[in-house]
PDB file of N, CA, C and O in Angstrom:
ATOM      1  N   UNK A   1     164.441 -73.315 101.994  1.00  0.00           N
ATOM      2  CA  UNK A   1     163.514 -74.179 102.698  1.00  0.00           C
ATOM      3  C   UNK A   1     162.632 -73.391 103.659  1.00  0.00           C
ATOM      4  O   UNK A   1     161.492 -73.784 103.907  1.00  0.00           O
ATOM      5  N   UNK A   2     163.131 -72.300 104.198  1.00  0.00           N
ATOM      6  CA  UNK A   2     162.384 -71.513 105.146  1.00  0.00           C
ATOM      7  C   UNK A   2     161.103 -70.957 104.517  1.00  0.00           C
ATOM      8  O   UNK A   2     160.075 -70.860 105.187  1.00  0.00           O
ATOM      9  N   UNK A   3     161.162 -70.594 103.240  1.00  0.00           N
ATOM     10  CA  UNK A   3     159.990 -70.065 102.534  1.00  0.00           C
ATOM     11  C   UNK A   3     158.911 -71.142 102.428  1.00  0.00           C
ATOM     12  O   UNK A   3     157.730 -70.865 102.636  1.00  0.00           O
ATOM     13  N   UNK A   4     159.314 -72.354 102.109  1.00  0.00           N
ATOM     14  CA  UNK A   4     158.338 -73.441 101.978  1.00  0.00           C
ATOM     15  C   UNK A   4     157.713 -73.808 103.316  1.00  0.00           C
ATOM     16  O   UNK A   4     156.534 -74.158 103.363  1.00  0.00           O
ATOM     17  N   UNK A   5     158.459 -73.737 104.381  1.00  0.00           N
ATOM     18  CA  UNK A   5     157.934 -74.040 105.712  1.00  0.00           C
ATOM     19  C   UNK A   5     156.905 -73.006 106.121  1.00  0.00           C
ATOM     20  O   UNK A   5     155.855 -73.345 106.667  1.00  0.00           O
ATOM     21  N   UNK A   6     157.213 -71.720 105.852  1.00  0.00           N
ATOM     22  CA  UNK A   6     156.238 -70.674 106.172  1.00  0.00           C
ATOM     23  C   UNK A   6     154.978 -70.812 105.317  1.00  0.00           C
ATOM     24  O   UNK A   6     153.864 -70.598 105.795  1.00  0.00           O
ATOM     25  N   UNK A   7     155.168 -71.167 104.064  1.00  0.00           N
ATOM     26  CA  UNK A   7     154.020 -71.322 103.168  1.00  0.00           C
ATOM     27  C   UNK A   7     153.119 -72.473 103.627  1.00  0.00           C
ATOM     28  O   UNK A   7     151.895 -72.367 103.564  1.00  0.00           O
ATOM     29  N   UNK A   8     153.712 -73.548 104.078  1.00  0.00           N
ATOM     30  CA  UNK A   8     152.938 -74.708 104.524  1.00  0.00           C
ATOM     31  C   UNK A   8     152.177 -74.413 105.812  1.00  0.00           C
ATOM     32  O   UNK A   8     151.118 -74.998 106.040  1.00  0.00           O
ATOM     33  N   UNK A   9     152.685 -73.528 106.651  1.00  0.00           N
ATOM     34  CA  UNK A   9     152.043 -73.213 107.914  1.00  0.00           C
ATOM     35  C   UNK A   9     151.053 -72.052 107.796  1.00  0.00           C
ATOM     36  O   UNK A   9     150.284 -71.803 108.724  1.00  0.00           O
ATOM     37  N   UNK A  10     151.065 -71.351 106.684  1.00  0.00           N
ATOM     38  CA  UNK A  10     150.188 -70.187 106.494  1.00  0.00           C
ATOM     39  C   UNK A  10     148.755 -70.658 106.265  1.00  0.00           C
ATOM     40  O   UNK A  10     148.484 -71.393 105.315  1.00  0.00           O
ATOM     41  N   UNK A  11     147.835 -70.234 107.137  1.00  0.00           N
ATOM     42  CA  UNK A  11     146.432 -70.636 107.027  1.00  0.00           C
ATOM     43  C   UNK A  11     145.514 -69.444 106.779  1.00  0.00           C
ATOM     44  O   UNK A  11     144.308 -69.540 107.005  1.00  0.00           O
ATOM     45  N   UNK A  12     146.055 -68.340 106.325  1.00  0.00           N
ATOM     46  CA  UNK A  12     145.222 -67.147 106.134  1.00  0.00           C
ATOM     47  C   UNK A  12     144.206 -67.326 105.011  1.00  0.00           C
ATOM     48  O   UNK A  12     143.123 -66.745 105.088  1.00  0.00           O
ATOM     49  N   UNK A  13     144.499 -68.086 103.995  1.00  0.00           N
ATOM     50  CA  UNK A  13     143.556 -68.311 102.906  1.00  0.00           C
ATOM     51  C   UNK A  13     142.463 -69.301 103.256  1.00  0.00           C
ATOM     52  O   UNK A  13     141.411 -69.309 102.615  1.00  0.00           O
ATOM     53  N   UNK A  14     142.688 -70.131 104.252  1.00  0.00           N
ATOM     54  CA  UNK A  14     141.692 -71.141 104.621  1.00  0.00           C
ATOM     55  C   UNK A  14     140.409 -70.496 105.124  1.00  0.00           C
ATOM     56  O   UNK A  14     139.320 -71.001 104.850  1.00  0.00           O
ATOM     57  N   UNK A  15     140.516 -69.405 105.846  1.00  0.00           N
ATOM     58  CA  UNK A  15     139.327 -68.723 106.358  1.00  0.00           C
ATOM     59  C   UNK A  15     138.501 -68.163 105.216  1.00  0.00           C
ATOM     60  O   UNK A  15     137.274 -68.261 105.236  1.00  0.00           O
ATOM     61  N   UNK A  16     139.149 -67.580 104.224  1.00  0.00           N
ATOM     62  CA  UNK A  16     138.426 -67.041 103.072  1.00  0.00           C
ATOM     63  C   UNK A  16     137.708 -68.155 102.322  1.00  0.00           C
ATOM     64  O   UNK A  16     136.574 -67.971 101.879  1.00  0.00           O
ATOM     65  N   UNK A  17     138.341 -69.281 102.178  1.00  0.00           N
ATOM     66  CA  UNK A  17     137.708 -70.415 101.497  1.00  0.00           C
ATOM     67  C   UNK A  17     136.511 -70.908 102.293  1.00  0.00           C
ATOM     68  O   UNK A  17     135.478 -71.236 101.711  1.00  0.00           O
ATOM     69  N   UNK A  18     136.631 -70.967 103.604  1.00  0.00           N
ATOM     70  CA  UNK A  18     135.509 -71.398 104.440  1.00  0.00           C
ATOM     71  C   UNK A  18     134.331 -70.447 104.315  1.00  0.00           C
ATOM     72  O   UNK A  18     133.187 -70.889 104.208  1.00  0.00           O
ATOM     73  N   UNK A  19     134.599 -69.142 104.328  1.00  0.00           N
ATOM     74  CA  UNK A  19     133.518 -68.170 104.153  1.00  0.00           C
ATOM     75  C   UNK A  19     132.883 -68.309 102.769  1.00  0.00           C
ATOM     76  O   UNK A  19     131.668 -68.169 102.631  1.00  0.00           O
ATOM     77  N   UNK A  20     133.672 -68.575 101.775  1.00  0.00           N
ATOM     78  CA  UNK A  20     133.139 -68.791 100.427  1.00  0.00           C
ATOM     79  C   UNK A  20     132.247 -70.015 100.362  1.00  0.00           C
ATOM     80  O   UNK A  20     131.202 -69.986  99.713  1.00  0.00           O
ATOM     81  N   UNK A  21     132.642 -71.081 101.021  1.00  0.00           N
ATOM     82  CA  UNK A  21     131.817 -72.290 101.052  1.00  0.00           C
ATOM     83  C   UNK A  21     130.510 -72.058 101.800  1.00  0.00           C
ATOM     84  O   UNK A  21     129.464 -72.561 101.388  1.00  0.00           O
ATOM     85  N   UNK A  22     130.560 -71.310 102.883  1.00  0.00           N
ATOM     86  CA  UNK A  22     129.339 -70.999 103.638  1.00  0.00           C
ATOM     87  C   UNK A  22     128.399 -70.152 102.785  1.00  0.00           C
ATOM     88  O   UNK A  22     127.192 -70.394 102.763  1.00  0.00           O
ATOM     89  N   UNK A  23     128.946 -69.160 102.081  1.00  0.00           N
ATOM     90  CA  UNK A  23     128.122 -68.323 101.204  1.00  0.00           C
ATOM     91  C   UNK A  23     127.496 -69.150 100.088  1.00  0.00           C
ATOM     92  O   UNK A  23     126.333 -68.945  99.742  1.00  0.00           O
ATOM     93  N   UNK A  24     128.250 -70.075  99.529  1.00  0.00           N
ATOM     94  CA  UNK A  24     127.720 -70.941  98.476  1.00  0.00           C
ATOM     95  C   UNK A  24     126.597 -71.827  99.011  1.00  0.00           C
ATOM     96  O   UNK A  24     125.585 -72.017  98.337  1.00  0.00           O
ATOM     97  N   UNK A  25     126.765 -72.362 100.201  1.00  0.00           N
ATOM     98  CA  UNK A  25     125.734 -73.207 100.799  1.00  0.00           C
ATOM     99  C   UNK A  25     124.465 -72.409 101.073  1.00  0.00           C
ATOM    100  O   UNK A  25     123.362 -72.892 100.818  1.00  0.00           O
ATOM    101  N   UNK A  26     124.611 -71.202 101.584  1.00  0.00           N
ATOM    102  CA  UNK A  26     123.445 -70.358 101.846  1.00  0.00           C
ATOM    103  C   UNK A  26     122.721 -70.034 100.550  1.00  0.00           C
ATOM    104  O   UNK A  26     121.490 -70.039 100.509  1.00  0.00           O
ATOM    105  N   UNK A  27     123.474 -69.752  99.487  1.00  0.00           N
ATOM    106  CA  UNK A  27     122.830 -69.438  98.209  1.00  0.00           C
ATOM    107  C   UNK A  27     122.099 -70.645  97.643  1.00  0.00           C
ATOM    108  O   UNK A  27     121.038 -70.488  97.040  1.00  0.00           O
ATOM    109  N   UNK A  28     122.634 -71.836  97.819  1.00  0.00           N
ATOM    110  CA  UNK A  28     121.948 -73.045  97.354  1.00  0.00           C
ATOM    111  C   UNK A  28     120.638 -73.235  98.116  1.00  0.00           C
ATOM    112  O   UNK A  28     119.627 -73.607  97.519  1.00  0.00           O
ATOM    113  N   UNK A  29     120.644 -72.987  99.415  1.00  0.00           N
ATOM    114  CA  UNK A  29     119.427 -73.110 100.215  1.00  0.00           C
ATOM    115  C   UNK A  29     118.389 -72.081  99.776  1.00  0.00           C
ATOM    116  O   UNK A  29     117.206 -72.405  99.675  1.00  0.00           O
ATOM    117  N   UNK A  30     118.816 -70.848  99.515  1.00  0.00           N
ATOM    118  CA  UNK A  30     117.883 -69.814  99.069  1.00  0.00           C
ATOM    119  C   UNK A  30     117.295 -70.170  97.717  1.00  0.00           C
ATOM    120  O   UNK A  30     116.093 -70.009  97.510  1.00  0.00           O
ATOM    121  N   UNK A  31     118.111 -70.648  96.797  1.00  0.00           N
ATOM    122  CA  UNK A  31     117.612 -71.038  95.469  1.00  0.00           C
ATOM    123  C   UNK A  31     116.617 -72.179  95.596  1.00  0.00           C
ATOM    124  O   UNK A  31     115.595 -72.186  94.911  1.00  0.00           O
ATOM    125  N   UNK A  32     116.900 -73.139  96.459  1.00  0.00           N
ATOM    126  CA  UNK A  32     115.965 -74.249  96.671  1.00  0.00           C
ATOM    127  C   UNK A  32     114.643 -73.792  97.254  1.00  0.00           C
ATOM    128  O   UNK A  32     113.585 -74.276  96.853  1.00  0.00           O
ATOM    129  N   UNK A  33     114.694 -72.863  98.198  1.00  0.00           N
ATOM    130  CA  UNK A  33     113.463 -72.350  98.807  1.00  0.00           C
ATOM    131  C   UNK A  33     112.635 -71.571  97.802  1.00  0.00           C
ATOM    132  O   UNK A  33     111.411 -71.698  97.772  1.00  0.00           O
ATOM    133  N   UNK A  34     113.289 -70.771  96.982  1.00  0.00           N
ATOM    134  CA  UNK A  34     112.563 -70.006  95.967  1.00  0.00           C
ATOM    135  C   UNK A  34     111.948 -70.948  94.938  1.00  0.00           C
ATOM    136  O   UNK A  34     110.817 -70.734  94.502  1.00  0.00           O
ATOM    137  N   UNK A  35     112.669 -71.969  94.553  1.00  0.00           N
ATOM    138  CA  UNK A  35     112.133 -72.929  93.587  1.00  0.00           C
ATOM    139  C   UNK A  35     110.942 -73.687  94.167  1.00  0.00           C
ATOM    140  O   UNK A  35     109.973 -73.961  93.459  1.00  0.00           O
ATOM    141  N   UNK A  36     111.012 -74.024  95.454  1.00  0.00           N
ATOM    142  CA  UNK A  36     109.922 -74.773  96.086  1.00  0.00           C
ATOM    143  C   UNK A  36     108.679 -73.912  96.290  1.00  0.00           C
ATOM    144  O   UNK A  36     107.557 -74.396  96.145  1.00  0.00           O
ATOM    145  N   UNK A  37     108.872 -72.651  96.624  1.00  0.00           N
ATOM    146  CA  UNK A  37     107.746 -71.774  96.915  1.00  0.00           C
ATOM    147  C   UNK A  37     107.308 -70.937  95.722  1.00  0.00           C
ATOM    148  O   UNK A  37     106.314 -70.216  95.813  1.00  0.00           O
ATOM    149  N   UNK A  38     108.011 -71.013  94.630  1.00  0.00           N
ATOM    150  CA  UNK A  38     107.721 -70.170  93.478  1.00  0.00           C
ATOM    151  C   UNK A  38     106.317 -70.329  92.943  1.00  0.00           C
ATOM    152  O   UNK A  38     105.659 -69.335  92.635  1.00  0.00           O
ATOM    153  N   UNK A  39     105.844 -71.556  92.824  1.00  0.00           N
ATOM    154  CA  UNK A  39     104.504 -71.795  92.295  1.00  0.00           C
ATOM    155  C   UNK A  39     103.416 -71.257  93.194  1.00  0.00           C
ATOM    156  O   UNK A  39     102.454 -70.657  92.715  1.00  0.00           O
ATOM    157  N   UNK A  40     103.555 -71.462  94.479  1.00  0.00           N
ATOM    158  CA  UNK A  40     102.524 -70.977  95.395  1.00  0.00           C
ATOM    159  C   UNK A  40     102.539 -69.453  95.490  1.00  0.00           C
ATOM    160  O   UNK A  40     101.488 -68.833  95.648  1.00  0.00           O
ATOM    161  N   UNK A  41     103.710 -68.853  95.397  1.00  0.00           N
ATOM    162  CA  UNK A  41     103.771 -67.396  95.416  1.00  0.00           C
ATOM    163  C   UNK A  41     103.136 -66.811  94.164  1.00  0.00           C
ATOM    164  O   UNK A  41     102.473 -65.776  94.230  1.00  0.00           O
ATOM    165  N   UNK A  42     103.331 -67.458  93.037  1.00  0.00           N
ATOM    166  CA  UNK A  42     102.695 -66.992  91.805  1.00  0.00           C
ATOM    167  C   UNK A  42     101.183 -67.044  91.952  1.00  0.00           C
ATOM    168  O   UNK A  42     100.484 -66.127  91.520  1.00  0.00           O
ATOM    169  N   UNK A  43     100.680 -68.099  92.554  1.00  0.00           N
ATOM    170  CA  UNK A  43      99.241 -68.229  92.771  1.00  0.00           C
ATOM    171  C   UNK A  43      98.718 -67.124  93.690  1.00  0.00           C
ATOM    172  O   UNK A  43      97.661 -66.549  93.430  1.00  0.00           O
ATOM    173  N   UNK A  44      99.442 -66.834  94.742  1.00  0.00           N
ATOM    174  CA  UNK A  44      99.022 -65.786  95.679  1.00  0.00           C
ATOM    175  C   UNK A  44      98.972 -64.434  94.979  1.00  0.00           C
ATOM    176  O   UNK A  44      98.006 -63.687  95.139  1.00  0.00           O
ATOM    177  N   UNK A  45     100.007 -64.114  94.205  1.00  0.00           N
ATOM    178  CA  UNK A  45     100.036 -62.824  93.513  1.00  0.00           C
ATOM    179  C   UNK A  45      98.960 -62.749  92.438  1.00  0.00           C
ATOM    180  O   UNK A  45      98.406 -61.676  92.200  1.00  0.00           O
ATOM    181  N   UNK A  46      98.655 -63.859  91.788  1.00  0.00           N
ATOM    182  CA  UNK A  46      97.564 -63.854  90.813  1.00  0.00           C
ATOM    183  C   UNK A  46      96.226 -63.608  91.501  1.00  0.00           C
ATOM    184  O   UNK A  46      95.388 -62.876  90.974  1.00  0.00           O
ATOM    185  N   UNK A  47      96.014 -64.207  92.669  1.00  0.00           N
ATOM    186  CA  UNK A  47      94.780 -63.965  93.430  1.00  0.00           C
ATOM    187  C   UNK A  47      94.669 -62.501  93.847  1.00  0.00           C
ATOM    188  O   UNK A  47      93.592 -61.910  93.763  1.00  0.00           O
ATOM    189  N   UNK A  48      95.760 -61.925  94.288  1.00  0.00           N
ATOM    190  CA  UNK A  48      95.750 -60.516  94.678  1.00  0.00           C
ATOM    191  C   UNK A  48      95.446 -59.637  93.475  1.00  0.00           C
ATOM    192  O   UNK A  48      94.673 -58.684  93.577  1.00  0.00           O
ATOM    193  N   UNK A  49      96.046 -59.950  92.348  1.00  0.00           N
ATOM    194  CA  UNK A  49      95.799 -59.175  91.136  1.00  0.00           C
ATOM    195  C   UNK A  49      94.341 -59.270  90.721  1.00  0.00           C
ATOM    196  O   UNK A  49      93.752 -58.274  90.301  1.00  0.00           O
ATOM    197  N   UNK A  50      93.750 -60.453  90.834  1.00  0.00           N
ATOM    198  CA  UNK A  50      92.339 -60.621  90.501  1.00  0.00           C
ATOM    199  C   UNK A  50      91.468 -59.782  91.429  1.00  0.00           C
ATOM    200  O   UNK A  50      90.531 -59.126  90.973  1.00  0.00           O
ATOM    201  N   UNK A  51      91.765 -59.798  92.711  1.00  0.00           N
ATOM    202  CA  UNK A  51      90.975 -59.039  93.673  1.00  0.00           C
ATOM    203  C   UNK A  51      91.101 -57.534  93.450  1.00  0.00           C
ATOM    204  O   UNK A  51      90.130 -56.797  93.623  1.00  0.00           O
ATOM    205  N   UNK A  52      92.277 -57.082  93.071  1.00  0.00           N
ATOM    206  CA  UNK A  52      92.449 -55.655  92.821  1.00  0.00           C
ATOM    207  C   UNK A  52      91.750 -55.232  91.530  1.00  0.00           C
ATOM    208  O   UNK A  52      91.264 -54.106  91.425  1.00  0.00           O
ATOM    209  N   UNK A  53      91.700 -56.117  90.566  1.00  0.00           N
ATOM    210  CA  UNK A  53      91.107 -55.772  89.283  1.00  0.00           C
ATOM    211  C   UNK A  53      89.604 -55.921  89.248  1.00  0.00           C
ATOM    212  O   UNK A  53      88.925 -55.143  88.577  1.00  0.00           O
ATOM    213  N   UNK A  54      89.063 -56.906  89.957  1.00  0.00           N
ATOM    214  CA  UNK A  54      87.631 -57.192  89.879  1.00  0.00           C
ATOM    215  C   UNK A  54      87.166 -57.691  91.247  1.00  0.00           C
ATOM    216  O   UNK A  54      87.365 -58.859  91.582  1.00  0.00           O
ATOM    217  N   UNK A  55      86.549 -56.815  92.035  1.00  0.00           N
ATOM    218  CA  UNK A  55      86.152 -57.145  93.397  1.00  0.00           C
ATOM    219  C   UNK A  55      85.089 -58.233  93.421  1.00  0.00           C
ATOM    220  O   UNK A  55      85.080 -59.063  94.329  1.00  0.00           O
ATOM    221  N   UNK A  56      84.187 -58.244  92.433  1.00  0.00           N
ATOM    222  CA  UNK A  56      83.133 -59.263  92.422  1.00  0.00           C
ATOM    223  C   UNK A  56      83.703 -60.647  92.147  1.00  0.00           C
ATOM    224  O   UNK A  56      83.253 -61.632  92.733  1.00  0.00           O
ATOM    225  N   UNK A  57      84.691 -60.728  91.259  1.00  0.00           N
ATOM    226  CA  UNK A  57      85.335 -62.019  90.989  1.00  0.00           C
ATOM    227  C   UNK A  57      86.077 -62.502  92.228  1.00  0.00           C
ATOM    228  O   UNK A  57      86.114 -63.699  92.513  1.00  0.00           O
ATOM    229  N   UNK A  58      86.655 -61.581  92.945  1.00  0.00           N
ATOM    230  CA  UNK A  58      87.358 -61.928  94.176  1.00  0.00           C
ATOM    231  C   UNK A  58      86.378 -62.449  95.221  1.00  0.00           C
ATOM    232  O   UNK A  58      86.643 -63.453  95.882  1.00  0.00           O
ATOM    233  N   UNK A  59      85.251 -61.767  95.366  1.00  0.00           N
ATOM    234  CA  UNK A  59      84.248 -62.188  96.339  1.00  0.00           C
ATOM    235  C   UNK A  59      83.690 -63.555  95.974  1.00  0.00           C
ATOM    236  O   UNK A  59      83.455 -64.386  96.851  1.00  0.00           O
ATOM    237  N   UNK A  60      83.477 -63.793  94.686  1.00  0.00           N
ATOM    238  CA  UNK A  60      82.954 -65.095  94.262  1.00  0.00           C
ATOM    239  C   UNK A  60      83.984 -66.198  94.509  1.00  0.00           C
ATOM    240  O   UNK A  60      83.627 -67.311  94.893  1.00  0.00           O
ATOM    241  N   UNK A  61      85.245 -65.889  94.290  1.00  0.00           N
ATOM    242  CA  UNK A  61      86.290 -66.881  94.485  1.00  0.00           C
ATOM    243  C   UNK A  61      86.480 -67.213  95.964  1.00  0.00           C
ATOM    244  O   UNK A  61      86.844 -68.337  96.308  1.00  0.00           O
ATOM    245  N   UNK A  62      86.236 -66.249  96.827  1.00  0.00           N
ATOM    246  CA  UNK A  62      86.424 -66.446  98.254  1.00  0.00           C
ATOM    247  C   UNK A  62      85.131 -66.830  98.972  1.00  0.00           C
ATOM    248  O   UNK A  62      85.139 -66.983 100.193  1.00  0.00           O
ATOM    249  N   UNK A  63      84.022 -66.989  98.249  1.00  0.00           N
ATOM    250  CA  UNK A  63      82.738 -67.383  98.825  1.00  0.00           C
ATOM    251  C   UNK A  63      82.239 -66.370  99.834  1.00  0.00           C
ATOM    252  O   UNK A  63      81.551 -66.732 100.788  1.00  0.00           O
ATOM    253  N   UNK A  64      82.574 -65.112  99.637  1.00  0.00           N
ATOM    254  CA  UNK A  64      82.127 -64.070 100.556  1.00  0.00           C
ATOM    255  C   UNK A  64      81.206 -63.121  99.811  1.00  0.00           C
ATOM    256  O   UNK A  64      81.376 -62.912  98.610  1.00  0.00           O
ATOM    257  N   UNK A  65      80.234 -62.544 100.504  1.00  0.00           N
ATOM    258  CA  UNK A  65      79.355 -61.581  99.815  1.00  0.00           C
ATOM    259  C   UNK A  65      80.140 -60.337  99.446  1.00  0.00           C
ATOM    260  O   UNK A  65      81.052 -59.951 100.177  1.00  0.00           O
ATOM    261  N   UNK A  66      79.811 -59.697  98.328  1.00  0.00           N
ATOM    262  CA  UNK A  66      80.516 -58.477  97.955  1.00  0.00           C
ATOM    263  C   UNK A  66      80.302 -57.368  98.973  1.00  0.00           C
ATOM    264  O   UNK A  66      79.262 -57.309  99.628  1.00  0.00           O
ATOM    265  N   UNK A  67      81.267 -56.511  99.101  1.00  0.00           N
ATOM    266  CA  UNK A  67      81.181 -55.422 100.065  1.00  0.00           C
ATOM    267  C   UNK A  67      80.067 -54.456  99.671  1.00  0.00           C
ATOM    268  O   UNK A  67      79.926 -54.098  98.502  1.00  0.00           O
ATOM    269  N   UNK A  68      79.277 -54.038 100.662  1.00  0.00           N
ATOM    270  CA  UNK A  68      78.194 -53.104 100.414  1.00  0.00           C
ATOM    271  C   UNK A  68      76.972 -53.749  99.789  1.00  0.00           C
ATOM    272  O   UNK A  68      76.072 -53.039  99.341  1.00  0.00           O
ATOM    273  N   UNK A  69      76.913 -55.055  99.745  1.00  0.00           N
ATOM    274  CA  UNK A  69      75.791 -55.675  99.072  1.00  0.00           C
ATOM    275  C   UNK A  69      75.147 -56.656  99.907  1.00  0.00           C
ATOM    276  O   UNK A  69      74.173 -57.280  99.487  1.00  0.00           O
TER     277      UNK A  69
END
């Protein structure tokens, strides 16, 4: 019976489970944020790629005069 009493009072695994639950919750929040912002980030990177590839297209898209002109 002494073994069962010690086992019932042992809480060392509870802390590990709590840390695991916190890590899982943080990962769910990160996945949700990436899913929510994914489309807008793709748009931003596409705009940057356009500007790096073709400065005149970038200037026209931003309604700004081209540099040096």
